mmCIF file of the C-alpha atoms, coordinates in Angstrom:
data_MODEL
# 
_entry.id   MODEL 
# 
loop_
_atom_site.group_PDB 
_atom_site.id 
_atom_site.type_symbol 
_atom_site.label_atom_id 
_atom_site.label_alt_id 
_atom_site.label_comp_id 
_atom_site.label_asym_id 
_atom_site.label_entity_id 
_atom_site.label_seq_id 
_atom_site.pdbx_PDB_ins_code 
_atom_site.Cartn_x 
_atom_site.Cartn_y 
_atom_site.Cartn_z 
_atom_site.occupancy 
_atom_site.B_iso_or_equiv 
_atom_site.pdbx_formal_charge 
_atom_site.auth_seq_id 
_atom_site.auth_comp_id 
_atom_site.auth_asym_id 
_atom_site.auth_atom_id 
_atom_site.pdbx_PDB_model_num 
ATOM 1   C CA . MET A 1 1   ? 46.317 -26.327 54.849 1.00 0.00 ? 1   MET A CA 1 
ATOM 2   C CA . SER A 1 2   ? 44.451 -29.289 53.544 1.00 0.00 ? 2   SER A CA 1 
ATOM 3   C CA . VAL A 1 3   ? 45.629 -30.575 50.194 1.00 0.00 ? 3   VAL A CA 1 
ATOM 4   C CA . LEU A 1 4   ? 42.002 -31.306 49.251 1.00 0.00 ? 4   LEU A CA 1 
ATOM 5   C CA . SER A 1 5   ? 40.933 -27.764 50.152 1.00 0.00 ? 5   SER A CA 1 
ATOM 6   C CA . ASP A 1 6   ? 43.802 -26.356 48.085 1.00 0.00 ? 6   ASP A CA 1 
ATOM 7   C CA . THR A 1 7   ? 42.787 -28.552 45.134 1.00 0.00 ? 7   THR A CA 1 
ATOM 8   C CA . ILE A 1 8   ? 39.132 -27.511 45.350 1.00 0.00 ? 8   ILE A CA 1 
ATOM 9   C CA . GLU A 1 9   ? 40.121 -23.829 45.615 1.00 0.00 ? 9   GLU A CA 1 
ATOM 10  C CA . GLN A 1 10  ? 42.394 -24.084 42.585 1.00 0.00 ? 10  GLN A CA 1 
ATOM 11  C CA . PHE A 1 11  ? 39.702 -25.888 40.582 1.00 0.00 ? 11  PHE A CA 1 
ATOM 12  C CA . ILE A 1 12  ? 37.152 -23.161 41.324 1.00 0.00 ? 12  ILE A CA 1 
ATOM 13  C CA . LYS A 1 13  ? 39.637 -20.396 40.487 1.00 0.00 ? 13  LYS A CA 1 
ATOM 14  C CA . GLU A 1 14  ? 40.463 -22.054 37.163 1.00 0.00 ? 14  GLU A CA 1 
ATOM 15  C CA . LEU A 1 15  ? 36.757 -22.286 36.346 1.00 0.00 ? 15  LEU A CA 1 
ATOM 16  C CA . MET A 1 16  ? 36.347 -18.629 37.234 1.00 0.00 ? 16  MET A CA 1 
ATOM 17  C CA . SER A 1 17  ? 39.148 -17.585 34.894 1.00 0.00 ? 17  SER A CA 1 
ATOM 18  C CA . GLU A 1 18  ? 37.470 -19.518 32.075 1.00 0.00 ? 18  GLU A CA 1 
ATOM 19  C CA . TYR A 1 19  ? 34.085 -17.915 32.734 1.00 0.00 ? 19  TYR A CA 1 
ATOM 20  C CA . GLU A 1 20  ? 35.122 -14.314 33.327 1.00 0.00 ? 20  GLU A CA 1 
ATOM 21  C CA . GLY A 1 21  ? 34.817 -14.247 37.110 1.00 0.00 ? 21  GLY A CA 1 
ATOM 22  C CA . LYS A 1 22  ? 31.305 -15.672 37.532 1.00 0.00 ? 22  LYS A CA 1 
ATOM 23  C CA . ILE A 1 23  ? 30.361 -19.328 37.909 1.00 0.00 ? 23  ILE A CA 1 
ATOM 24  C CA . GLU A 1 24  ? 27.478 -21.405 39.203 1.00 0.00 ? 24  GLU A CA 1 
ATOM 25  C CA . LEU A 1 25  ? 28.225 -24.693 40.914 1.00 0.00 ? 25  LEU A CA 1 
ATOM 26  C CA . GLN A 1 26  ? 26.214 -27.590 42.222 1.00 0.00 ? 26  GLN A CA 1 
ATOM 27  C CA . ARG A 1 27  ? 27.565 -28.374 45.683 1.00 0.00 ? 27  ARG A CA 1 
ATOM 28  C CA . ASN A 1 28  ? 26.746 -32.094 45.504 1.00 0.00 ? 28  ASN A CA 1 
ATOM 29  C CA . GLU A 1 29  ? 28.213 -32.499 42.009 1.00 0.00 ? 29  GLU A CA 1 
ATOM 30  C CA . LEU A 1 30  ? 31.409 -30.772 43.092 1.00 0.00 ? 30  LEU A CA 1 
ATOM 31  C CA . ALA A 1 31  ? 31.573 -32.979 46.195 1.00 0.00 ? 31  ALA A CA 1 
ATOM 32  C CA . GLN A 1 32  ? 31.164 -36.075 44.022 1.00 0.00 ? 32  GLN A CA 1 
ATOM 33  C CA . HIS A 1 33  ? 33.861 -34.836 41.644 1.00 0.00 ? 33  HIS A CA 1 
ATOM 34  C CA . PHE A 1 34  ? 36.324 -34.532 44.546 1.00 0.00 ? 34  PHE A CA 1 
ATOM 35  C CA . ASN A 1 35  ? 34.968 -37.568 46.415 1.00 0.00 ? 35  ASN A CA 1 
ATOM 36  C CA . CYS A 1 36  ? 34.317 -35.552 49.562 1.00 0.00 ? 36  CYS A CA 1 
ATOM 37  C CA . ALA A 1 37  ? 31.435 -34.419 51.738 1.00 0.00 ? 37  ALA A CA 1 
ATOM 38  C CA . PRO A 1 38  ? 29.455 -31.332 50.647 1.00 0.00 ? 38  PRO A CA 1 
ATOM 39  C CA . SER A 1 39  ? 30.554 -29.723 53.920 1.00 0.00 ? 39  SER A CA 1 
ATOM 40  C CA . GLN A 1 40  ? 34.131 -29.718 52.551 1.00 0.00 ? 40  GLN A CA 1 
ATOM 41  C CA . ILE A 1 41  ? 32.909 -27.609 49.618 1.00 0.00 ? 41  ILE A CA 1 
ATOM 42  C CA . ASN A 1 42  ? 31.155 -25.287 52.090 1.00 0.00 ? 42  ASN A CA 1 
ATOM 43  C CA . TYR A 1 43  ? 34.376 -24.966 54.080 1.00 0.00 ? 43  TYR A CA 1 
ATOM 44  C CA . VAL A 1 44  ? 36.422 -24.016 51.019 1.00 0.00 ? 44  VAL A CA 1 
ATOM 45  C CA . LEU A 1 45  ? 33.853 -21.466 49.904 1.00 0.00 ? 45  LEU A CA 1 
ATOM 46  C CA . ALA A 1 46  ? 33.509 -19.964 53.396 1.00 0.00 ? 46  ALA A CA 1 
ATOM 47  C CA . THR A 1 47  ? 37.251 -19.650 54.011 1.00 0.00 ? 47  THR A CA 1 
ATOM 48  C CA . ARG A 1 48  ? 38.810 -19.144 50.590 1.00 0.00 ? 48  ARG A CA 1 
ATOM 49  C CA . PHE A 1 49  ? 36.188 -17.113 48.720 1.00 0.00 ? 49  PHE A CA 1 
ATOM 50  C CA . THR A 1 50  ? 35.384 -14.286 51.121 1.00 0.00 ? 50  THR A CA 1 
ATOM 51  C CA . PRO A 1 51  ? 34.676 -10.619 50.360 1.00 0.00 ? 51  PRO A CA 1 
ATOM 52  C CA . GLU A 1 52  ? 38.087 -9.765  51.857 1.00 0.00 ? 52  GLU A CA 1 
ATOM 53  C CA . LYS A 1 53  ? 39.621 -12.000 49.222 1.00 0.00 ? 53  LYS A CA 1 
ATOM 54  C CA . GLY A 1 54  ? 37.461 -10.430 46.524 1.00 0.00 ? 54  GLY A CA 1 
ATOM 55  C CA . TYR A 1 55  ? 34.559 -12.841 46.152 1.00 0.00 ? 55  TYR A CA 1 
ATOM 56  C CA . ILE A 1 56  ? 30.840 -12.915 46.800 1.00 0.00 ? 56  ILE A CA 1 
ATOM 57  C CA . ILE A 1 57  ? 29.053 -16.213 47.353 1.00 0.00 ? 57  ILE A CA 1 
ATOM 58  C CA . GLU A 1 58  ? 25.341 -16.535 46.625 1.00 0.00 ? 58  GLU A CA 1 
ATOM 59  C CA . SER A 1 59  ? 23.463 -19.774 47.161 1.00 0.00 ? 59  SER A CA 1 
ATOM 60  C CA . ARG A 1 60  ? 20.048 -21.285 46.792 1.00 0.00 ? 60  ARG A CA 1 
ATOM 61  C CA . ARG A 1 61  ? 19.137 -24.481 48.543 1.00 0.00 ? 61  ARG A CA 1 
ATOM 62  C CA . GLY A 1 62  ? 16.831 -27.200 47.322 1.00 0.00 ? 62  GLY A CA 1 
ATOM 63  C CA . GLY A 1 63  ? 16.588 -29.493 44.320 1.00 0.00 ? 63  GLY A CA 1 
ATOM 64  C CA . GLY A 1 64  ? 17.539 -26.839 41.789 1.00 0.00 ? 64  GLY A CA 1 
ATOM 65  C CA . GLY A 1 65  ? 19.912 -25.166 44.210 1.00 0.00 ? 65  GLY A CA 1 
ATOM 66  C CA . TYR A 1 66  ? 23.217 -23.688 43.203 1.00 0.00 ? 66  TYR A CA 1 
ATOM 67  C CA . ILE A 1 67  ? 26.200 -21.812 44.495 1.00 0.00 ? 67  ILE A CA 1 
ATOM 68  C CA . ARG A 1 68  ? 27.163 -18.725 42.521 1.00 0.00 ? 68  ARG A CA 1 
ATOM 69  C CA . VAL A 1 69  ? 30.702 -17.403 42.972 1.00 0.00 ? 69  VAL A CA 1 
ATOM 70  C CA . LEU A 1 70  ? 31.402 -13.869 41.759 1.00 0.00 ? 70  LEU A CA 1 
ATOM 71  C CA . ARG A 1 71  ? 34.797 -12.195 41.638 1.00 0.00 ? 71  ARG A CA 1 
ATOM 72  C CA . LEU A 1 72  ? 34.677 -8.520  42.576 1.00 0.00 ? 72  LEU A CA 1 
ATOM 73  C CA . SER A 1 73  ? 36.649 -6.017  40.554 1.00 0.00 ? 73  SER A CA 1 
ATOM 74  C CA . VAL A 1 74  ? 38.951 -3.524  42.237 1.00 0.00 ? 74  VAL A CA 1 
ATOM 75  C CA . ASP A 1 75  ? 39.345 -1.206  39.308 1.00 0.00 ? 75  ASP A CA 1 
ATOM 76  C CA . GLU A 1 76  ? 37.994 1.822   41.120 1.00 0.00 ? 76  GLU A CA 1 
ATOM 77  C CA . SER A 1 77  ? 39.659 3.867   43.812 1.00 0.00 ? 77  SER A CA 1 
ATOM 78  C CA . ASP A 1 78  ? 36.206 4.050   45.431 1.00 0.00 ? 78  ASP A CA 1 
ATOM 79  C CA . HIS A 1 79  ? 36.475 0.351   46.275 1.00 0.00 ? 79  HIS A CA 1 
ATOM 80  C CA . LEU A 1 80  ? 39.910 0.907   47.805 1.00 0.00 ? 80  LEU A CA 1 
ATOM 81  C CA . PHE A 1 81  ? 38.532 3.765   49.870 1.00 0.00 ? 81  PHE A CA 1 
ATOM 82  C CA . ARG A 1 82  ? 35.720 1.526   51.176 1.00 0.00 ? 82  ARG A CA 1 
ATOM 83  C CA . LEU A 1 83  ? 38.330 -1.120  51.919 1.00 0.00 ? 83  LEU A CA 1 
ATOM 84  C CA . VAL A 1 84  ? 40.258 1.339   54.076 1.00 0.00 ? 84  VAL A CA 1 
ATOM 85  C CA . THR A 1 85  ? 37.238 2.673   55.911 1.00 0.00 ? 85  THR A CA 1 
ATOM 86  C CA . THR A 1 86  ? 35.278 -0.539  56.466 1.00 0.00 ? 86  THR A CA 1 
ATOM 87  C CA . ARG A 1 87  ? 37.403 -3.660  56.135 1.00 0.00 ? 87  ARG A CA 1 
ATOM 88  C CA . ILE A 1 88  ? 40.608 -2.492  57.786 1.00 0.00 ? 88  ILE A CA 1 
ATOM 89  C CA . GLY A 1 89  ? 38.941 -0.457  60.522 1.00 0.00 ? 89  GLY A CA 1 
ATOM 90  C CA . GLU A 1 90  ? 40.710 0.439   63.752 1.00 0.00 ? 90  GLU A CA 1 
ATOM 91  C CA . SER A 1 91  ? 42.500 -2.909  64.045 1.00 0.00 ? 91  SER A CA 1 
ATOM 92  C CA . ILE A 1 92  ? 43.221 -5.869  61.800 1.00 0.00 ? 92  ILE A CA 1 
ATOM 93  C CA . SER A 1 93  ? 44.866 -9.226  62.392 1.00 0.00 ? 93  SER A CA 1 
ATOM 94  C CA . GLU A 1 94  ? 47.954 -10.284 60.490 1.00 0.00 ? 94  GLU A CA 1 
ATOM 95  C CA . ARG A 1 95  ? 45.928 -12.927 58.623 1.00 0.00 ? 95  ARG A CA 1 
ATOM 96  C CA . ASP A 1 96  ? 43.163 -10.485 57.610 1.00 0.00 ? 96  ASP A CA 1 
ATOM 97  C CA . ALA A 1 97  ? 45.749 -7.923  56.523 1.00 0.00 ? 97  ALA A CA 1 
ATOM 98  C CA . HIS A 1 98  ? 47.410 -10.582 54.405 1.00 0.00 ? 98  HIS A CA 1 
ATOM 99  C CA . ASP A 1 99  ? 44.019 -11.437 52.826 1.00 0.00 ? 99  ASP A CA 1 
ATOM 100 C CA . VAL A 1 100 ? 43.427 -7.772  51.950 1.00 0.00 ? 100 VAL A CA 1 
ATOM 101 C CA . ILE A 1 101 ? 46.894 -7.503  50.403 1.00 0.00 ? 101 ILE A CA 1 
ATOM 102 C CA . CYS A 1 102 ? 46.410 -10.733 48.435 1.00 0.00 ? 102 CYS A CA 1 
ATOM 103 C CA . ARG A 1 103 ? 43.142 -9.310  47.105 1.00 0.00 ? 103 ARG A CA 1 
ATOM 104 C CA . LEU A 1 104 ? 44.940 -6.187  45.924 1.00 0.00 ? 104 LEU A CA 1 
ATOM 105 C CA . VAL A 1 105 ? 47.623 -8.284  44.222 1.00 0.00 ? 105 VAL A CA 1 
ATOM 106 C CA . ASP A 1 106 ? 45.110 -10.686 42.641 1.00 0.00 ? 106 ASP A CA 1 
ATOM 107 C CA . SER A 1 107 ? 43.137 -7.769  41.231 1.00 0.00 ? 107 SER A CA 1 
ATOM 108 C CA . LYS A 1 108 ? 46.359 -6.182  39.921 1.00 0.00 ? 108 LYS A CA 1 
ATOM 109 C CA . ALA A 1 109 ? 45.799 -3.046  42.020 1.00 0.00 ? 109 ALA A CA 1 
ATOM 110 C CA . VAL A 1 110 ? 49.349 -3.618  43.294 1.00 0.00 ? 110 VAL A CA 1 
ATOM 111 C CA . SER A 1 111 ? 52.220 -5.654  41.906 1.00 0.00 ? 111 SER A CA 1 
ATOM 112 C CA . ARG A 1 112 ? 53.435 -8.841  43.573 1.00 0.00 ? 112 ARG A CA 1 
ATOM 113 C CA . ARG A 1 113 ? 56.524 -6.980  44.746 1.00 0.00 ? 113 ARG A CA 1 
ATOM 114 C CA . GLU A 1 114 ? 54.450 -4.160  46.251 1.00 0.00 ? 114 GLU A CA 1 
ATOM 115 C CA . GLY A 1 115 ? 52.235 -6.766  47.923 1.00 0.00 ? 115 GLY A CA 1 
ATOM 116 C CA . ALA A 1 116 ? 55.264 -8.511  49.383 1.00 0.00 ? 116 ALA A CA 1 
ATOM 117 C CA . LEU A 1 117 ? 56.551 -5.202  50.743 1.00 0.00 ? 117 LEU A CA 1 
ATOM 118 C CA . MET A 1 118 ? 53.129 -4.394  52.212 1.00 0.00 ? 118 MET A CA 1 
ATOM 119 C CA . SER A 1 119 ? 52.955 -7.838  53.848 1.00 0.00 ? 119 SER A CA 1 
ATOM 120 C CA . ALA A 1 120 ? 56.414 -7.405  55.311 1.00 0.00 ? 120 ALA A CA 1 
ATOM 121 C CA . ALA A 1 121 ? 55.502 -3.986  56.688 1.00 0.00 ? 121 ALA A CA 1 
ATOM 122 C CA . VAL A 1 122 ? 52.445 -5.287  58.558 1.00 0.00 ? 122 VAL A CA 1 
ATOM 123 C CA . SER A 1 123 ? 53.823 -8.655  59.689 1.00 0.00 ? 123 SER A CA 1 
ATOM 124 C CA . ASP A 1 124 ? 54.109 -9.517  63.368 1.00 0.00 ? 124 ASP A CA 1 
ATOM 125 C CA . LYS A 1 125 ? 57.876 -9.792  62.897 1.00 0.00 ? 125 LYS A CA 1 
ATOM 126 C CA . SER A 1 126 ? 58.064 -6.163  61.761 1.00 0.00 ? 126 SER A CA 1 
ATOM 127 C CA . LEU A 1 127 ? 55.971 -4.853  64.607 1.00 0.00 ? 127 LEU A CA 1 
ATOM 128 C CA . GLY A 1 128 ? 58.266 -4.997  67.608 1.00 0.00 ? 128 GLY A CA 1 
ATOM 129 C CA . ILE A 1 129 ? 55.610 -3.859  70.035 1.00 0.00 ? 129 ILE A CA 1 
ATOM 130 C CA . PRO A 1 130 ? 53.446 -5.577  72.661 1.00 0.00 ? 130 PRO A CA 1 
ATOM 131 C CA . ALA A 1 131 ? 50.954 -8.057  71.182 1.00 0.00 ? 131 ALA A CA 1 
ATOM 132 C CA . MET A 1 132 ? 47.934 -6.100  72.439 1.00 0.00 ? 132 MET A CA 1 
ATOM 133 C CA . LEU A 1 133 ? 48.909 -3.124  70.242 1.00 0.00 ? 133 LEU A CA 1 
ATOM 134 C CA . LYS A 1 134 ? 49.923 -4.931  67.050 1.00 0.00 ? 134 LYS A CA 1 
ATOM 135 C CA . ASP A 1 135 ? 46.494 -5.124  65.383 1.00 0.00 ? 135 ASP A CA 1 
ATOM 136 C CA . ARG A 1 136 ? 45.842 -1.402  65.902 1.00 0.00 ? 136 ARG A CA 1 
ATOM 137 C CA . VAL A 1 137 ? 49.271 -0.355  64.617 1.00 0.00 ? 137 VAL A CA 1 
ATOM 138 C CA . ARG A 1 138 ? 48.973 -2.812  61.704 1.00 0.00 ? 138 ARG A CA 1 
ATOM 139 C CA . ALA A 1 139 ? 45.620 -1.251  60.714 1.00 0.00 ? 139 ALA A CA 1 
ATOM 140 C CA . GLY A 1 140 ? 47.155 2.227   60.692 1.00 0.00 ? 140 GLY A CA 1 
ATOM 141 C CA . ILE A 1 141 ? 50.075 1.123   58.549 1.00 0.00 ? 141 ILE A CA 1 
ATOM 142 C CA . LEU A 1 142 ? 47.875 -0.794  56.106 1.00 0.00 ? 142 LEU A CA 1 
ATOM 143 C CA . LYS A 1 143 ? 45.451 2.133   55.787 1.00 0.00 ? 143 LYS A CA 1 
ATOM 144 C CA . GLN A 1 144 ? 48.320 4.467   54.948 1.00 0.00 ? 144 GLN A CA 1 
ATOM 145 C CA . LEU A 1 145 ? 49.692 2.057   52.363 1.00 0.00 ? 145 LEU A CA 1 
ATOM 146 C CA . VAL A 1 146 ? 46.300 1.759   50.643 1.00 0.00 ? 146 VAL A CA 1 
ATOM 147 C CA . LEU A 1 147 ? 45.759 5.524   50.810 1.00 0.00 ? 147 LEU A CA 1 
ATOM 148 C CA . VAL A 1 148 ? 49.105 6.027   49.056 1.00 0.00 ? 148 VAL A CA 1 
ATOM 149 C CA . LEU A 1 149 ? 47.815 3.704   46.328 1.00 0.00 ? 149 LEU A CA 1 
ATOM 150 C CA . LEU A 1 150 ? 44.693 5.864   46.051 1.00 0.00 ? 150 LEU A CA 1 
ATOM 151 C CA . SER A 1 151 ? 46.701 9.047   45.686 1.00 0.00 ? 151 SER A CA 1 
ATOM 152 C CA . GLU A 1 152 ? 48.979 7.448   43.083 1.00 0.00 ? 152 GLU A CA 1 
ATOM 153 C CA . GLU A 1 153 ? 45.961 6.368   41.004 1.00 0.00 ? 153 GLU A CA 1 
ATOM 154 C CA . GLU A 1 154 ? 44.630 9.921   40.902 1.00 0.00 ? 154 GLU A CA 1 
ATOM 155 C CA . THR A 1 155 ? 47.849 11.423  39.531 1.00 0.00 ? 155 THR A CA 1 
# 
């Protein structure tokens, strides 16, 4: 990981915590602040602030353009159900599964310990099966883990 990308990500997350999960940024101003190209800001936003990680990015180009970053809330079991049915699907890579789990931890839907256990359960190291089957098996395991969370919330 790029140190600059990590720094930009942390800066944006700190701003978001100050402004209750919603901020508007000027891409060029942010690029000047970090002495980098605007494309570096685009890269960070595209890779670190995705819906899987719990963010929505809105932008408007032009002179008065902006980038709006919104943090999604995961307070409802309905969102978790949608996560299981749409995001996880029939197969999921180890990286995408990790992003989903990080989102659940960041939103406090699961504890850090539970997240670590979930990550261990769906890691390539845990799945001692042929590579072509891992993503499908991982999706099934992750779905079950999230569904258990749903059932625990309802009780």
